[in-house]
C-alpha angles and dihedrals in degrees: 000000000000092000092050091050090049091052090064094044101264108145125207132207114210112215107193094189095046094131140009122218104184139167134182090294096054113124094214121166124235090256097047092122090064092053101053136055100204134035102208102204103203109128130063110246107227127186139166111237090253089064099257117126111263096225137266118302093005130108114246132231080241108037134177109180129148088215090072091067106054092117105024137032121253108268115253095221102038104062098113113191121257119264116284091250093054116120121262095254091059091051091047093052092048090051090049091052091048092049092051094047097044094047097051107086092194097050105145123244111247141183094214119123120255125221096311125059105040094102105090112189116173110246116254128219089254092053091046089056089057096049120072091198095049090047089053096052104035109110094015129123128220146177120245113210086342092307112123125222108075114131132175103214133184122289093022096296111152123199118200137169086252099051137283128320139156138256139197146150117297111247093210136019103272120240113277094011108103089166087074096059113122134300083035118076134218133187134221124221121189125189140133091031093299134106122221137183119213128206114191130209116250091255091050091235099115139022139196116221121202115193117225112243105019100031094231109174122219126178124221129199127198113245118238115242 
């Protein structure tokens, strides 16, 4: 096509830095935005909270990925900034998201998570030992919306009436759940393709589950032995 255009006198200018397509490993300079015309946002940008890249094909402790928001908008008040050591392109993209969200007066309310909380690692025995809430629920059985068969097993294995899942300690107080603010703890429980956050009563006999995305609330009750 280029040769044919040249044959009729159409000239082309090749711009080698026409677009940038970075991820957490991109070695972009502080002035990268002046050097490119297009930011091609393809990859999820995944960091550990200390600023190191999380790793390829894994969700980060800090995560900015368009794939998180296929069913719900990014939340206006939960887009925490990337770690200080993140590269400039990550900081630029975060700022662009924030600018778009904050300047749209009709941006919908949403129960999706922001940039922290998408990484769901099953809780280990060592982590359970450090968490009073996890210690209290591991090995217990519960009802879910009055349906029996929910069990918080060792190493983050979750048994449910609808198949297996996993559970762990929430990294951050979930949106709309002030009862999870530190020093209080909450858990997450994911199964059936859905993510949930669970706030427990002080006597660990009931919980309230809020589903990520649509904020559906389900109550749980501890089963008597």
